[in-house]
N, C-alpha and C positions, 0 to 999 in steps of 0.2 A: 614838540618831540617828547615820546614815551619811552624814556631809558629803561622803563622795566621790561621791556621787550625788545629781546636780542636779534631775532630776525622775525620781520612780518613780510609776507607774500600776500598780495591781495588782488584778487580778479586776475590773475597772471594766463595770459593764453599767448602761443607762440605757435606759427605754421613754418614749413619747410614748402615751398610752393604753395599747392592747395591742398596740402596734407598738414592736418591740425597734430601738432606733438604735444603741446600743452592746451588744455581745455577749462579755463576758469579755475585753475588752481589757488586756494585759500590755507595758508595755515600760519599760526604763531609759534616761536621759540622762546622761552623764558631762560635767563641765566641758570648755569647750573644744570639745565636740563638736557638730557643724552635722548636725542629725537632720531629714531632708525626710518629711514625711508624704503621702504619693501617694495619692490616689484622686480618683475621678469625682464629681461632684455628687451629693448623697445617700449619699454612703460613711458620713458621721458624722463628719466633721473639725470641722465648726462645732460640733456637738454635745460633742466631746471638748474643745473650747477652753472652751466655757462652762461644763462642771463644773470644769476646772483654774483658772478665774477665779472661779469661784463663783457666776456668773450663774445657774447652775441648781444643785441640791443631789442629790448621788446617794445612792442607799438602799443599793447594792450595790457593794464595793469600795472601794479606798482611794487617796489621792492624796497624795503626799508631795512637798515642794520644800526642797530642801537639809536634808532631814530633818524638817521640821515637817509635821505632819498637817494638811491641809488643812481639815478640819472640825474637831477640838481644839484647834488652834493657827492659826487663820485669820491673825490679824493677823502673826503673826511669819512665816507660810509667804506672804502675798500681798505683804509687805515685800521679800521675794526676787524677785519678778516682775515683767517689764516686758512690754507687749503692744502689738501693732497688728492694731487687727481689721481686718476687710475693708471694713465702711462707715467712711468717715471720720468721726471724733468730734470734730475741730476745732471752734471756734466761727468761723464764716466772716466774721463782722464786726469780728473783734479783731485784731489785729495778731501777727506770728508770737512776738513778744517778750512780748505778754498772755497769749497761748495758754500759754507756757511757763512764765511767773510763775504763773499759776493752779496749775498741776501742782506746782510746787515748794511752794506754800503748803499743797497738799493733802497734802504730805509732811512739812512742819514745817520747811522750811529755813529760815534766817535770810537776810537780805537779802544779804551779802556772798558766802556760799557759795552761793546761788542765782544769783547773776549770774555768776558763776567757772564755775558747771556749764552753764548756759545758753551762754555764750560757748564754752567747751569743746566741746560737742556741736554747735553749730552750725558752728563752724569745720570740725571734722571731716568736716562734710556741705557744705561749700562754702555755706552760708547764712547766714552771720554778717552778711554786707552787705545781706540781704535782711529783717532782722529787725523792721524797721518798717512792713513791707508787710502790709497786712491778707491773710489767708488766702484772701479770693475771689479776688484779684488773683494768685495762684499756681497755675502749671499742675499737672495731676495727680502728676505724678513729684517736683515741690518739694513739695507737700502731704506726699506720703509721707515726704520727708526730714524734714520738720517732725514728722511721727508718729513716726518712729524716734527722732529727737532727745528726744522729750518721753519716750519709754519708756525712756531709758536715763539720764533726769536723776537718778535717786535710785541708782544705779549697781547694779540689777538683777544677780541671778546666771544667773537662766533669762529669754530674751526669747522670746515666743511672736508669730509672725506668722501671720494668717489669710488667706492667698492675697492678700499685701499688692501684689502687682504687677497685679492684674487692670485691666484699661481702660488700661493705660499702653502709650507706644510702645516699641520693641524697645529702642533706646538707654537710656532710663529704666529699664527693667526690669532690663536686665542690668547696669546700674551700681548699682542698689539689691542684686541677687543677689551682685554681688562684693564689696559694702561690707561686707553681714552677714556672708560667709564670712570675711572679713579680720578682721571684729570678733571672731568665734568664735575664731580661732587667735592674735590678739594679745591679747585680754583675758580669755581662758579662758571666757568667756561660752557657757553651753548654750543652743542655739537650737534651737526647733522649728518647722518652717516648714511650713504646711499648703499643697500645692500641686496643680495637676492638669496642671501644663506640664514636660515631661523636660529642656527646656533649664536648668531651673534648678538641677539636682542635679549636683552636682559628683564625681568620681571617688572621692574620699575621703570622701564624706558616708556617714552613718549612715542606712540607707532603711528606712522602714514603710511597706508597703503595707496600706492599708484599703479594704476593699470590704463593703458591705452591712452595716457595723457589726463586723465581723471583722477581726483583723490576719491577712493571708495570707502575709506576709513581715515579718521583721524581722532587719536585719543589715548589714554593709557591703553596697557595691553589688556587688562580687563575690561575695559570699555568697549574695545573692539570683540573680546571674545562674547560678551554679554549682548552686543549688538547683532552678531551673527548667530547666537544661539550655538555656540561651539566650546569645544572644552581645550583644544590646541590651537597655536597659530596657523601651523599648517592647514588644519581643516577651515580656520577663518579664511584665511589666504585663497584656499581651493572655492569656498562659498563666494567671495568677493569677486572673485575673476573667472569664475564659471568654470575652473578645470584647470587654470595654468598651473604649472609645476613650480616648487620650490625645493630647496635641498635643505 
């Protein structure tokens, strides 16, 4: 078991019927590393996330979380994982606090520990004063903050975010992007952020370009620019995907 690797994906392939969604995908993420998975709609990003979270089961390839095999050591592996899906999974008719208490109960946290963790994460996201409000009363950006807080309650080593800023206004979007990058640096959290928005990529990020189920680039931003002989991520992406557009 190599605990220095937070997330390892090896030779991963997946098909829907006869249509291949992922084709021999390989990459590794280190602790403290923010990795942006950049790809257009239909690239295979959500399929990859569904395999990492065990919503889908793969017959080909191997996924490890902090050295635990996702198939053979499922509970140990998933205990290391926090997830924010593209579609909200909060109960809209419960309060922020009720949603988070339910999550801590699922992870077997006692009452005192649960309340401490909830307060800590909500305060870091400037949401503690709104803990008694129903989720339905919150705007999209604040709902996302609650989902990020929920994903961090059990202190995961790896955080997956599947296009978490879709539909948010620009200030809310950029605030969440900045917070997650800060979290990765300060907490040594490994982050895999699926996106199709170039302005969510920071210069020091690890960048994976996924197109039609295949990894077209994997490295630092500078590595990808050098490999494609381009000056901007947008031009690199255009070169790697032969004309796909990103924002």
